[in-house]
BALUM-858442 format. One record per residue (C-alpha): residue in three letters; x, y, z; residue number from 1. Coordinates in steps of 0.001 Angstrom, whole numbers, padded with zeros to 6 digits. Layout:
BALUM-858442
  type        u        v        w  seq
   ALA        X        Y        Z  NUM
...
end
This chain:
BALUM-858442
  type        u        v        w  seq
   MET   032337   058231   075899    1
   ALA   033979   057499   072577    2
   ILE   035104   054020   073655    3
   ASP   031632   053200   074936    4
   GLU   030060   054332   071699    5
   ILE   032476   052175   069667    6
   ILE   031765   049160   071833    7
   SER   028017   049714   071653    8
   THR   027926   050095   067837    9
   SER   030272   047199   066850   10
   PRO   027608   044425   067148   11
   LYS   025352   046315   064742   12
   LYS   028084   046530   062117   13
   SER   028842   042825   062482   14
   GLY   025185   041875   061958   15
   SER   024890   043999   058823   16
   ARG   027994   042337   057381   17
   ARG   026473   038888   057886   18
   SER   023228   039965   056210   19
   ALA   025118   041339   053234   20
   SER   027127   038124   052960   21
   ARG   023965   035970   052950   22
   ALA   022359   038175   050325   23
   MET   025426   037900   048129   24
   THR   025412   034092   048518   25
   PHE   021744   033819   047545   26
   THR   022325   036093   044574   27
   ILE   025194   033954   043327   28
   ILE   023117   030754   043737   29
   ALA   020226   032308   041843   30
   LEU   022514   033380   039013   31
   VAL   024063   029913   038743   32
   ALA   020626   028258   038716   33
   GLY   019353   030673   036075   34
   VAL   022346   030050   033849   35
   SER   021942   026279   034249   36
   VAL   018229   026391   033344   37
   ALA   018951   028593   030344   38
   ALA   021622   026171   029141   39
   VAL   019262   023205   029503   40
   LEU   016458   024994   027657   41
   LYS   018797   026029   024875   42
   SER   020007   022451   024440   43
   TYR   016419   021102   024378   44
   VAL   015235   023675   021831   45
   SER   018306   023032   019697   46
   HIS   017582   019301   019772   47
   LEU   013973   019853   018717   48
   SER   014922   022157   015879   49
   SER   017632   019874   014555   50
   GLY   015467   016666   014681   51
   PRO   016744   013154   013927   52
   PRO   019651   012618   011552   53
   MET   018544   012916   007930   54
   THR   019668   011453   004607   55
   GLY   018725   012126   000983   56
   VAL   016274   009800  -000820   57
   VAL   015183   009948  -004473   58
   VAL   011415   010435  -004887   59
   ALA   009045   011044  -007816   60
   THR   008202   014644  -008675   61
   MET   004842   013644  -010237   62
   ASP   002472   010688  -010697   63
   LEU   004125   008176  -013036   64
   PRO   002352   005206  -014729   65
   GLN   004002   001850  -015200   66
   ALA   006340   001361  -018168   67
   THR   007544   004980  -017822   68
   THR   011178   005524  -018821   69
   LEU   012569   007757  -016074   70
   LEU   013940   011173  -016981   71
   ALA   015789   013733  -014860   72
   GLU   012637   015867  -014445   73
   HIS   010786   012863  -012971   74
   LEU   013154   012658  -009990   75
   THR   014256   014748  -007028   76
   VAL   016029   014243  -003696   77
   THR   014197   014875  -000427   78
   PRO   015411   014627   003216   79
   TRP   014429   011372   004913   80
   PRO   015014   010226   008511   81
   THR   018009   007911   008445   82
   GLY   016449   005417   010838   83
   ALA   013216   005213   008787   84
   ARG   014778   005011   005324   85
   PRO   013135   002166   003332   86
   GLU   015342  -000622   002077   87
   GLY   016158  -000422  -001620   88
   THR   016006   003374  -001982   89
   PHE   018455   005537  -003949   90
   ALA   020379   008688  -003090   91
   ASP   021513   009815  -006563   92
   PRO   018925   010496  -009296   93
   LYS   021539   010120  -012054   94
   GLU   021768   006363  -011579   95
   LEU   018010   006026  -012232   96
   VAL   017712   007999  -015450   97
   GLY   016755   005624  -018279   98
   ARG   015329   002905  -015998   99
   VAL   011764   001663  -016601  100
   LEU   009044   001507  -013949  101
   MET   007399  -001884  -013432  102
   SER   004519  -000363  -011436  103
   LYS   003013   003070  -011029  104
   LEU   004338   005741  -008649  105
   VAL   002582   008656  -006981  106
   LYS   004075   012071  -006324  107
   ASN   006704   012149  -003508  108
   GLU   006835   008335  -003356  109
   ALA   010327   006918  -002840  110
   LEU   011713   004890  -005733  111
   LEU   012510   001312  -004714  112
   SER   014645  -001174  -006576  113
   THR   011730  -003649  -006609  114
   LYS   009672  -001247  -008739  115
   LEU   012321  -000849  -011431  116
   ALA   013147  -003119  -014343  117
   SER   016754  -004152  -014735  118
   ARG   018929  -002202  -017148  119
   GLU   019209  -005301  -019346  120
   ALA   015392  -005547  -019653  121
   GLY   015262  -002760  -022208  122
   SER   012089  -000732  -022599  123
   GLY   008471  -001260  -023558  124
   LEU   006351  -004278  -022669  125
   ALA   009302  -006692  -022415  126
   SER   010734  -004670  -019516  127
   LEU   007593  -005322  -017455  128
   ILE   007848  -009124  -017621  129
   PRO   009566  -010663  -014569  130
   GLU   011943  -013573  -014930  131
   ASN   010298  -016951  -015780  132
   MET   007024  -015245  -016716  133
   ARG   005358  -014641  -020076  134
   ALA   003024  -012102  -021664  135
   ALA   000049  -013703  -023448  136
   ALA  -002477  -011761  -025516  137
   VAL  -006138  -012795  -025659  138
   ARG  -008882  -011425  -027866  139
   VAL  -011610  -009591  -025962  140
   ASP  -014823  -007729  -026700  141
   ASP  -017266  -005666  -024659  142
   VAL  -018441  -008798  -022846  143
   VAL  -015092  -010514  -022312  144
   GLY  -013399  -007261  -021304  145
   VAL  -016030  -006284  -018690  146
   ALA  -017474  -003616  -021009  147
   GLY  -014061  -001962  -021397  148
   PHE  -013434  -001388  -017686  149
   ILE  -010337  -003608  -017508  150
   HIS  -007184  -001467  -017418  151
   PRO  -003445  -002124  -017176  152
   ASP  -002293  -003299  -013732  153
   ASP  -005754  -004724  -012892  154
   HIS  -006122  -008392  -011867  155
   VAL  -008626  -010781  -013438  156
   ASP  -009855  -014389  -013381  157
   VAL  -010142  -016287  -016676  158
   ILE  -013229  -018441  -017330  159
   VAL  -013495  -020744  -020346  160
   THR  -016660  -022270  -021808  161
   MET  -015969  -025351  -023963  162
   HIS  -018185  -027497  -026191  163
   PRO  -017001  -031143  -026312  164
   GLU  -016835  -032746  -029751  165
   LYS  -018293  -036175  -028862  166
   GLY  -021676  -035258  -027497  167
   GLY  -020579  -034299  -023970  168
   GLU  -022071  -031433  -022016  169
   THR  -020887  -027879  -022433  170
   THR  -018657  -026969  -019473  171
   SER  -017722  -023611  -017975  172
   ARG  -014861  -023329  -015467  173
   VAL  -012354  -020891  -013965  174
   ILE  -008909  -021915  -015265  175
   LEU  -006718  -018971  -014110  176
   GLN  -007068  -016731  -011067  177
   ASN  -005557  -013410  -009970  178
   VAL  -003822  -012789  -013300  179
   ARG  -002242  -009364  -013761  180
   VAL  -003161  -007339  -016838  181
   LEU   000011  -005927  -018415  182
   ALA  -001591  -004013  -021234  183
   VAL  -004976  -003314  -022802  184
   GLY  -004755  -002727  -026507  185
   GLN  -001597  -000648  -026959  186
   GLN  -001873   001012  -023556  187
   LEU   000794  -000028  -021017  188
   GLY  -000501   002362  -018383  189
   VAL  -003512   004451  -017524  190
   ASP  -004019   007747  -015741  191
   GLU  -005802   007233  -012419  192
   GLN  -008339   009888  -013383  193
   LYS  -009277   007779  -016431  194
   ARG  -009511   004461  -014587  195
   ASN  -013278   004880  -014218  196
   GLN  -013677   005346  -017968  197
   ALA  -014237   002491  -020419  198
   MET  -011475   001608  -022909  199
   PRO  -012991  -000226  -025917  200
   VAL  -010231  -002550  -027161  201
   THR  -009931  -005950  -028822  202
   VAL  -006819  -007415  -027113  203
   ALA  -005732  -007775  -023478  204
   THR  -002190  -008873  -022549  205
   LEU  -001949  -011014  -019401  206
   LEU   001094  -011899  -017255  207
   VAL   001205  -015707  -016920  208
   SER   003650  -018535  -016361  209
   THR   004699  -020907  -019141  210
   GLU   002179  -023577  -018056  211
   GLU  -000581  -021000  -017771  212
   SER   000186  -019715  -021264  213
   GLU  -000414  -023247  -022619  214
   MET  -003766  -023441  -020800  215
   LEU  -004722  -020028  -022136  216
   ALA  -003813  -020956  -025712  217
   LEU  -005878  -024156  -025641  218
   ALA  -008834  -022444  -023993  219
   SER  -008895  -019621  -026557  220
   ALA  -008646  -022118  -029446  221
   GLN  -011236  -024661  -028220  222
   GLY  -013683  -022482  -026292  223
   ARG  -014809  -018991  -025424  224
   LEU  -013013  -016873  -022810  225
   LEU  -014496  -014522  -020246  226
   LEU  -012490  -012200  -017966  227
   THR  -013862  -011323  -014529  228
   LEU  -012407  -008289  -012760  229
   ARG  -011081  -008862  -009201  230
   PRO  -010863  -006341  -006344  231
   TRP  -007332  -005071  -005825  232
   ALA  -007207  -006326  -002225  233
   ASP  -008544  -009825  -003023  234
   LYS  -005680  -012308  -003565  235
   THR  -007512  -015508  -002560  236
   GLN  -007479  -018630  -004739  237
   ILE  -010824  -020476  -004830  238
   SER  -011076  -024075  -006031  239
   THR  -014071  -024748  -008287  240
   ASN  -015377  -027817  -010119  241
   GLY  -016956  -025922  -012993  242
   VAL  -020574  -026194  -014048  243
   VAL  -022514  -028040  -016771  244
   PRO  -026075  -027342  -017969  245
   THR  -027638  -030177  -015949  246
   GLN  -026029  -028861  -012764  247
   LEU  -027115  -025341  -013612  248
   LEU  -030723  -026432  -014110  249
   ALA  -030566  -028568  -010964  250
   GLY  -029475  -025489  -009052  251
   VAL  -032498  -023591  -010396  252
   SER  -034769  -026465  -009303  253
   ARG  -033299  -026352  -005795  254
   LEU  -033944  -022623  -005684  255
   ARG  -037568  -023232  -006651  256
   ALA  -037966  -025878  -003980  257
   THR  -036380  -023818  -001173  258
   GLU  -037733  -020394  -002030  259
   PRO  -040052  -019100   000751  260
   ASP  -043467  -017626  -000001  261
   ARG  -043330  -013906  -000632  262
   PRO  -046009  -011323  -001376  263
   LYS  -046222  -010278  -005007  264
   SER  -045065  -006769  -004169  265
   GLU  -041568  -008083  -003363  266
   GLY  -041190  -009664  -006789  267
   ARG  -040674  -013369  -007426  268
   LEU  -037953  -015088  -009343  269
   TYR  -039814  -018360  -009779  270
   ALA  -043538  -019100  -009963  271
   ARG  -044892  -022050  -008021  272
   VAL  -046836  -024661  -009982  273
   ALA  -050356  -025256  -008653  274
   PRO  -051051  -028863  -007560  275
   PRO  -053071  -030948  -010049  276
   PRO  -056858  -031114  -009488  277
   PRO  -058296  -034235  -007844  278
   ALA  -059182  -037145  -010101  279
   ALA  -062562  -036658  -011780  280
   VAL  -064846  -039365  -013127  281
   ALA  -067033  -038479  -016063  282
   PRO  -069793  -041111  -016469  283
   VAL  -071145  -041734  -019954  284
   SER  -074714  -042772  -020557  285
   PRO  -074814  -046397  -021812  286
   GLN  -076031  -047046  -025301  287
   PRO  -078620  -049768  -025797  288
   GLY  -077089  -053046  -026802  289
   LEU  -073471  -051738  -026250  290
   PRO  -071077  -052079  -023291  291
   ASP  -071126  -049268  -020765  292
   THR  -067949  -047103  -021071  293
   VAL  -066536  -044925  -018251  294
   GLU  -063911  -042242  -018897  295
   ILE  -061553  -041483  -015966  296
   LEU  -059240  -038445  -015763  297
   ARG  -056397  -038787  -013195  298
   GLY  -054282  -035653  -013204  299
   ASP  -052825  -035654  -016698  300
   ARG  -053707  -039287  -017503  301
   PHE  -056851  -040367  -019313  302
   GLU  -058326  -043876  -018904  303
   GLN  -061343  -045737  -020258  304
   ARG  -063043  -048684  -018607  305
   LYS  -065768  -050764  -020241  306
   PHE  -068531  -052628  -018421  307
   GLU  -071135  -054977  -019861  308
   GLY  -074179  -052885  -020722  309
   ARG  -077845  -053691  -020413  310
   ALA  -079546  -055488  -023325  311
   ALA  -081636  -053404  -025650  312
   PRO  -085368  -053546  -024843  313
   ARG  -087427  -055818  -027004  314
   SER  -090186  -054382  -029131  315
   GLY  -093524  -054371  -027365  316
   GLU  -092022  -054329  -023896  317
end
């Protein structure tokens, strides 16, 4: 009986061993897979937290107007993606202390070499003048200076009105376009919050070439200047032929001729001239013994025509 029992129970023990072995195998596979997934997730999260490689870039700590001499408190270093670092930036603020800004900066804007005057340029207005350019001052008033709303770093067109000496017509023409304003009065810069405020001054300093400075000098000496303010985004150059009084009046006549009829409620710029009345003949009673005279009115012309009158009646007839 003991041998039979051993023989009968041995297959059961063998089956349980195989089940335990399969369970152990599955457990090991699950552990390996879990560890692999955890390692992958850890690497991904670490990559996200670390981000792209960074480098230090010097930026402005506050809004800075043009012509500002940079100090240590104006500058700081901030992390910047290495692959997106602009060309011409700086990594050490010490090498920028004492340099002069040629254009304004806003807070956290990176300092570029193109916005800085050279160390040899010095300070003040002279540092803002690029090579081969000149600063020319022109006298302005409330009309010439667009009622005081021209500020440093704006761009203007220059119009001159000249009166010829030998009886020619007065001519007005744009002589310079898209000219940068370096300074207004003694102001080399302006706070953006004050840009919408008028600055009553008598002198504006413009950035021009040598040839343009000659044109500006002659125009200011021989005629009257007018500055027109340009939009910041408008850089186009427009060719003009100027205008003289006869052309100006001819343009008004063309407007009168082409203006459509409008009701009075819309307002009219020009009044139409009523057509002249038809020619009227005013007969005059003939005088005895004198030629008959007829007066004729044709529009604005007056005519007289004489015809032989009847003889005066004889006495007793």
